[in-house]
One Martini backbone bead per residue (centre of mass of N, CA, C, O) as a GRO file, in nm:
protein
  168
    1UNK     BB    1   4.716 -15.672  -8.980
    2UNK     BB    2   4.428 -15.712  -9.091
    3UNK     BB    3   4.490 -15.966  -9.262
    4UNK     BB    4   4.575 -16.146  -9.030
    5UNK     BB    5   4.307 -16.138  -8.881
    6UNK     BB    6   4.128 -16.252  -9.109
    7UNK     BB    7   4.285 -16.515  -9.149
    8UNK     BB    8   4.247 -16.618  -8.862
    9UNK     BB    9   3.939 -16.633  -8.864
   10UNK     BB   10   3.908 -16.819  -9.111
   11UNK     BB   11   4.076 -17.051  -8.998
   12UNK     BB   12   3.903 -17.105  -8.751
   13UNK     BB   13   3.635 -17.161  -8.902
   14UNK     BB   14   3.738 -17.393  -9.075
   15UNK     BB   15   3.827 -17.577  -8.845
   16UNK     BB   16   3.544 -17.603  -8.716
   17UNK     BB   17   3.400 -17.726  -8.965
   18UNK     BB   18   3.587 -17.976  -9.020
   19UNK     BB   19   3.616 -18.074  -8.689
   20UNK     BB   20   3.328 -18.112  -8.637
   21UNK     BB   21   3.138 -18.300  -8.399
   22UNK     BB   22   2.861 -18.455  -8.394
   23UNK     BB   23   2.642 -18.545  -8.204
   24UNK     BB   24   2.522 -18.844  -8.056
   25UNK     BB   25   2.306 -19.128  -8.139
   26UNK     BB   26   2.270 -19.431  -7.949
   27UNK     BB   27   2.118 -19.753  -8.024
   28UNK     BB   28   2.047 -20.020  -7.818
   29UNK     BB   29   1.903 -20.280  -7.655
   30UNK     BB   30   1.994 -20.148  -7.344
   31UNK     BB   31   2.043 -19.850  -7.479
   32UNK     BB   32   2.099 -19.486  -7.467
   33UNK     BB   33   2.273 -19.229  -7.647
   34UNK     BB   34   2.258 -18.864  -7.579
   35UNK     BB   35   2.446 -18.576  -7.644
   36UNK     BB   36   2.192 -18.365  -7.612
   37UNK     BB   37   2.165 -18.398  -7.332
   38UNK     BB   38   2.040 -18.248  -7.034
   39UNK     BB   39   1.909 -18.149  -6.743
   40UNK     BB   40   1.621 -18.053  -6.908
   41UNK     BB   41   1.688 -18.247  -7.178
   42UNK     BB   42   1.596 -18.602  -7.108
   43UNK     BB   43   1.393 -18.720  -7.315
   44UNK     BB   44   1.150 -18.982  -7.424
   45UNK     BB   45   1.006 -19.194  -7.685
   46UNK     BB   46   0.878 -19.533  -7.689
   47UNK     BB   47   0.773 -19.741  -7.968
   48UNK     BB   48   0.615 -20.009  -8.061
   49UNK     BB   49   0.610 -20.199  -8.364
   50UNK     BB   50   0.404 -20.295  -8.643
   51UNK     BB   51   0.310 -20.478  -8.907
   52UNK     BB   52   0.107 -20.452  -9.141
   53UNK     BB   53  -0.121 -20.675  -9.269
   54UNK     BB   54  -0.112 -20.566  -9.575
   55UNK     BB   55   0.164 -20.677  -9.590
   56UNK     BB   56   0.339 -20.871  -9.766
   57UNK     BB   57   0.525 -21.135  -9.656
   58UNK     BB   58   0.753 -21.114  -9.892
   59UNK     BB   59   0.814 -20.783  -9.793
   60UNK     BB   60   0.927 -20.824  -9.477
   61UNK     BB   61   1.181 -20.627  -9.496
   62UNK     BB   62   1.408 -20.392  -9.419
   63UNK     BB   63   1.433 -20.246  -9.694
   64UNK     BB   64   1.135 -20.187  -9.737
   65UNK     BB   65   1.067 -20.046  -9.466
   66UNK     BB   66   1.301 -19.820  -9.472
   67UNK     BB   67   1.136 -19.682  -9.731
   68UNK     BB   68   0.844 -19.739  -9.557
   69UNK     BB   69   0.706 -19.655  -9.250
   70UNK     BB   70   0.389 -19.688  -9.311
   71UNK     BB   71   0.394 -20.012  -9.249
   72UNK     BB   72   0.386 -19.900  -8.960
   73UNK     BB   73   0.258 -19.955  -8.627
   74UNK     BB   74   0.139 -19.893  -8.328
   75UNK     BB   75   0.185 -20.065  -8.029
   76UNK     BB   76  -0.030 -20.043  -7.756
   77UNK     BB   77   0.149 -20.236  -7.547
   78UNK     BB   78   0.402 -20.018  -7.608
   79UNK     BB   79   0.487 -19.730  -7.400
   80UNK     BB   80   0.769 -19.511  -7.335
   81UNK     BB   81   0.869 -19.275  -7.081
   82UNK     BB   82   1.145 -19.023  -7.037
   83UNK     BB   83   1.116 -18.693  -6.843
   84UNK     BB   84   1.264 -18.673  -6.570
   85UNK     BB   85   1.400 -18.544  -6.306
   86UNK     BB   86   1.585 -18.695  -6.107
   87UNK     BB   87   1.607 -18.780  -5.769
   88UNK     BB   88   1.891 -18.866  -5.849
   89UNK     BB   89   2.219 -18.692  -5.793
   90UNK     BB   90   2.509 -18.708  -5.901
   91UNK     BB   91   2.791 -18.530  -5.825
   92UNK     BB   92   2.966 -18.587  -6.112
   93UNK     BB   93   2.679 -18.520  -6.274
   94UNK     BB   94   2.499 -18.264  -6.428
   95UNK     BB   95   2.287 -18.475  -6.604
   96UNK     BB   96   2.230 -18.768  -6.445
   97UNK     BB   97   2.375 -18.916  -6.700
   98UNK     BB   98   2.599 -19.123  -6.760
   99UNK     BB   99   2.720 -19.044  -7.062
  100UNK     BB  100   2.428 -19.006  -7.167
  101UNK     BB  101   2.307 -19.281  -7.041
  102UNK     BB  102   2.025 -19.501  -7.101
  103UNK     BB  103   1.896 -19.762  -6.926
  104UNK     BB  104   1.651 -20.011  -6.949
  105UNK     BB  105   1.760 -20.249  -6.717
  106UNK     BB  106   1.827 -19.993  -6.529
  107UNK     BB  107   1.874 -19.775  -6.285
  108UNK     BB  108   1.901 -19.399  -6.336
  109UNK     BB  109   1.708 -19.215  -6.119
  110UNK     BB  110   1.461 -19.239  -6.283
  111UNK     BB  111   1.144 -19.253  -6.461
  112UNK     BB  112   0.902 -19.453  -6.595
  113UNK     BB  113   0.634 -19.462  -6.839
  114UNK     BB  114   0.351 -19.668  -6.914
  115UNK     BB  115   0.087 -19.658  -7.111
  116UNK     BB  116  -0.034 -19.372  -6.991
  117UNK     BB  117   0.061 -19.384  -6.708
  118UNK     BB  118   0.140 -19.284  -6.359
  119UNK     BB  119   0.328 -19.500  -6.324
  120UNK     BB  120   0.633 -19.584  -6.182
  121UNK     BB  121   0.949 -19.692  -6.326
  122UNK     BB  122   1.282 -19.799  -6.306
  123UNK     BB  123   1.229 -20.005  -6.550
  124UNK     BB  124   1.299 -20.168  -6.849
  125UNK     BB  125   1.343 -20.362  -7.096
  126UNK     BB  126   1.478 -20.486  -7.336
  127UNK     BB  127   1.481 -20.503  -7.651
  128UNK     BB  128   1.330 -20.682  -7.877
  129UNK     BB  129   1.353 -20.921  -8.088
  130UNK     BB  130   1.232 -20.874  -8.394
  131UNK     BB  131   1.188 -20.546  -8.361
  132UNK     BB  132   1.016 -20.244  -8.374
  133UNK     BB  133   1.108 -19.890  -8.325
  134UNK     BB  134   1.024 -19.562  -8.183
  135UNK     BB  135   1.209 -19.259  -8.157
  136UNK     BB  136   1.117 -18.967  -7.960
  137UNK     BB  137   1.111 -18.672  -7.801
  138UNK     BB  138   1.420 -18.560  -7.851
  139UNK     BB  139   1.713 -18.446  -7.846
  140UNK     BB  140   1.842 -18.441  -8.191
  141UNK     BB  141   1.535 -18.479  -8.311
  142UNK     BB  142   1.449 -18.260  -8.543
  143UNK     BB  143   1.140 -18.345  -8.634
  144UNK     BB  144   1.189 -18.654  -8.568
  145UNK     BB  145   1.302 -18.998  -8.608
  146UNK     BB  146   1.384 -19.327  -8.475
  147UNK     BB  147   1.435 -19.624  -8.630
  148UNK     BB  148   1.429 -19.959  -8.486
  149UNK     BB  149   1.605 -20.265  -8.537
  150UNK     BB  150   1.591 -20.591  -8.394
  151UNK     BB  151   1.754 -20.858  -8.434
  152UNK     BB  152   1.811 -21.199  -8.369
  153UNK     BB  153   2.100 -21.110  -8.229
  154UNK     BB  154   2.050 -20.798  -8.102
  155UNK     BB  155   2.090 -20.599  -8.319
  156UNK     BB  156   2.103 -20.266  -8.429
  157UNK     BB  157   1.901 -20.064  -8.657
  158UNK     BB  158   1.928 -19.734  -8.776
  159UNK     BB  159   1.667 -19.483  -8.865
  160UNK     BB  160   1.660 -19.171  -8.992
  161UNK     BB  161   1.366 -18.947  -8.964
  162UNK     BB  162   1.204 -18.707  -9.130
  163UNK     BB  163   0.951 -18.524  -9.152
  164UNK     BB  164   0.840 -18.588  -9.480
  165UNK     BB  165   1.060 -18.807  -9.521
  166UNK     BB  166   1.286 -19.013  -9.579
  167UNK     BB  167   1.539 -19.184  -9.530
  168UNK     BB  168   1.878 -19.079  -9.356
   0.00000   0.00000   0.00000
């Protein structure tokens, strides 16, 4: 009987390890989905980035930059935070963000703050094409950041980066 119990526990643990699906963070041009968000941890920081002038124009491609994010600097003209519990609370969603999805160009019930101001905004625009962004200060990015490049077609390419590490 004891062996059956131990085998059952081990089988359960193995099943959980093999079939566990890690929550996702998906960033597109017009929204972010963060399955780690909950009612009290639903913030983020978005910073637009520029390529340092010192980088030779011939090597300003995604492959080079994604291997060394230090060639990017924060563009002080765009910094957006979203980290308030929204004033509007839909009855059917305990986390205030349907599908844990935050749309940039539509009102989500909470407010954005731009460029260190105290002014509240209902929305920000879609991410610009051919531009780099850094997403940080959100659940699911444990001590790291997500660098996002929006190409000329408007598709996003995400690079997960742990502090002190290369791209992963």
